[in-house]
C-alpha positions as CSV (number, residue, x, y, z in Angstrom):
1,M,20.2,-64.2,-181.1
2,S,16.1,-63.9,-179.7
3,S,15.4,-64.8,-176.5
4,R,13.7,-67.9,-177.2
5,S,17.1,-69.8,-179.0
6,A,18.7,-68.9,-175.4
7,T,16.7,-70.5,-173.5
8,R,15.9,-73.3,-175.8
9,P,19.2,-76.0,-174.5
10,S,21.6,-76.6,-177.1
11,K,22.0,-79.8,-178.8
12,V,25.2,-82.1,-179.4
13,L,25.5,-84.8,-181.9
14,L,27.5,-87.6,-180.0
15,T,29.3,-90.1,-183.1
16,S,29.4,-93.9,-181.4
17,S,32.5,-96.2,-182.2
18,E,30.4,-98.0,-185.1
19,G,28.4,-95.0,-186.4
20,T,25.2,-94.6,-184.4
21,E,24.1,-90.6,-183.6
22,F,22.6,-89.5,-180.4
23,L,21.0,-86.1,-180.7
24,I,21.3,-85.0,-176.7
25,D,21.3,-81.9,-175.1
26,R,24.3,-79.8,-174.4
27,D,23.7,-79.7,-170.3
28,I,24.2,-84.0,-170.8
29,A,27.1,-83.2,-172.3
30,D,28.7,-81.4,-169.9
31,M,28.6,-83.9,-167.3
32,S,31.3,-85.9,-169.5
33,Q,34.4,-82.9,-168.2
34,L,36.1,-84.3,-172.1
35,L,33.2,-83.0,-174.0
36,K,32.5,-79.9,-171.4
37,C,36.7,-79.4,-171.8
38,M,36.8,-79.7,-175.5
39,F,33.8,-77.4,-176.2
40,Q,35.3,-74.7,-173.8
41,D,38.4,-75.5,-176.4
42,I,36.9,-75.3,-179.5
43,G,33.6,-72.9,-178.9
44,E,30.0,-74.0,-180.7
45,I,30.0,-76.6,-183.3
46,G,27.0,-76.5,-184.0
47,L,25.3,-80.2,-185.3
48,E,28.9,-81.2,-186.5
49,P,29.5,-85.0,-185.4
50,V,31.3,-85.3,-182.5
51,P,33.0,-89.1,-182.3
52,L,33.8,-91.7,-179.6
53,P,35.7,-93.6,-181.1
54,N,36.4,-94.8,-177.7
55,V,32.7,-96.1,-176.7
56,S,30.3,-98.8,-178.7
57,G,26.1,-97.5,-179.7
58,P,25.2,-99.4,-176.6
59,I,27.2,-98.2,-173.9
60,L,26.8,-94.9,-175.0
61,T,23.0,-95.4,-175.1
62,K,23.2,-96.5,-171.4
63,V,26.0,-93.6,-169.9
64,I,23.2,-90.8,-171.2
65,E,20.3,-92.5,-169.8
66,Y,22.6,-92.3,-166.1
67,C,23.7,-88.6,-167.3
68,T,19.6,-88.0,-168.0
69,H,19.1,-89.1,-165.1
70,H,21.3,-87.3,-163.2
71,R,21.4,-83.9,-165.0
72,H,19.7,-81.9,-162.3
73,D,21.3,-83.7,-159.2
74,P,22.7,-80.6,-157.4
75,N,25.7,-82.9,-156.3
76,F,26.8,-84.7,-159.7
77,H,30.3,-83.6,-159.6
78,C,30.7,-83.8,-155.8
79,S,33.2,-86.8,-155.0
80,N,31.7,-88.7,-153.0
81,D,33.1,-91.9,-151.4
82,D,30.4,-93.4,-149.7
83,T,29.9,-97.0,-148.8
84,A,28.0,-99.2,-151.2
85,A,25.3,-98.7,-148.6
86,D,24.6,-95.0,-150.2
87,I,24.1,-96.7,-153.3
88,A,20.6,-94.6,-154.4
89,E,18.5,-97.6,-155.7
90,W,18.0,-96.5,-158.9
91,D,21.9,-96.5,-159.3
92,L,21.9,-100.4,-157.8
93,E,19.2,-101.0,-161.1
94,F,20.9,-99.2,-163.4
95,C,24.1,-101.8,-163.0
96,K,22.0,-105.0,-162.8
97,V,23.9,-105.9,-165.9
98,D,25.7,-108.2,-167.7
99,Q,30.0,-107.9,-166.2
100,G,31.0,-107.1,-170.1
101,T,28.6,-104.7,-170.2
102,L,29.7,-103.6,-166.9
103,Y,33.4,-103.6,-167.9
104,E,32.5,-101.3,-170.9
105,M,30.9,-98.8,-169.3
106,I,34.1,-98.1,-166.7
107,L,35.5,-97.9,-169.3
108,A,33.1,-95.6,-170.9
109,A,32.9,-93.0,-168.0
110,N,36.7,-93.4,-167.6
111,Y,37.2,-91.9,-171.3
112,L,34.5,-89.4,-171.4
113,D,35.4,-88.3,-167.7
114,I,32.5,-89.0,-165.9
115,K,33.8,-89.2,-162.4
116,P,30.3,-90.3,-161.0
117,L,29.5,-92.9,-163.0
118,L,33.2,-93.8,-162.9
119,D,32.7,-94.6,-159.0
120,L,29.9,-96.0,-159.1
121,T,30.8,-99.0,-161.7
122,C,34.2,-99.0,-159.8
123,K,32.0,-99.2,-156.6
124,T,29.7,-102.3,-158.2
125,V,32.5,-104.4,-159.5
126,A,34.2,-103.7,-155.6
127,N,30.9,-105.1,-154.4
128,M,30.8,-107.8,-156.4
129,I,34.1,-108.8,-154.6
130,K,33.7,-108.1,-151.1
131,A,34.0,-110.7,-148.5
132,K,34.3,-113.0,-151.1
133,S,37.7,-115.9,-151.3
134,P,40.2,-115.8,-153.5
135,E,38.4,-119.5,-155.2
136,E,35.0,-117.2,-155.2
137,I,36.2,-114.1,-156.7
138,R,38.1,-116.5,-159.3
139,K,34.7,-118.5,-159.8
140,T,32.8,-114.9,-160.4
141,F,35.2,-113.4,-162.9
142,G,36.5,-116.8,-164.7
143,I,39.7,-116.2,-163.6
144,I,42.0,-119.5,-164.1
145,N,43.9,-120.4,-160.6
146,D,47.4,-120.6,-161.7
147,F,49.3,-121.0,-158.8
148,T,50.9,-124.1,-158.3
149,P,49.7,-125.4,-155.0
150,E,53.7,-124.1,-153.4
151,E,53.3,-121.3,-155.0
152,E,49.2,-120.2,-152.9
153,D,51.2,-121.4,-149.8
154,Q,53.8,-119.0,-150.2
155,A,51.5,-116.1,-151.0
156,R,49.1,-116.5,-148.0
157,R,52.5,-116.7,-145.7
158,E,53.5,-113.9,-147.1
159,N,50.2,-112.1,-146.9
160,N,48.8,-113.5,-144.0
161,W,47.8,-110.0,-142.6
162,V,45.5,-110.3,-144.9
163,D,42.8,-112.3,-143.1
164,E,43.8,-110.6,-139.9
165,D,40.9,-108.9,-138.3
């Protein structure tokens, strides 16, 4: 093996659920614990496609964009329980997508085991409901209230500690 090929980053070919192929650097793929462990278990696979049946092409594009942006972040895999105020500007902009896309990003981050992306997308959803009334939350997420007025009153009485400051 020449020194030139040893310094050149290896590539990985990922295939989305509908068959779209993505050729990415190995270090970006390794940001997914699922893929990293798979490569460690089976070794080098060359450019054999790695099927990701649970991730669509548009969502895989977003995941790759996120990982590419954070590829040199030394704190990428550190646990981060910071508040929403500590979300970086780029990450805030990255998560400005429709709810369907955001939910698919959560599912993809969970499936691919990319904890920082999962944390970010879940924080984004949490921020969407923070300081909102149940009615506002229902409106935001299109949830139909199937409680009768009596059931709703009972739930409020049983959970009155929620409204305490």
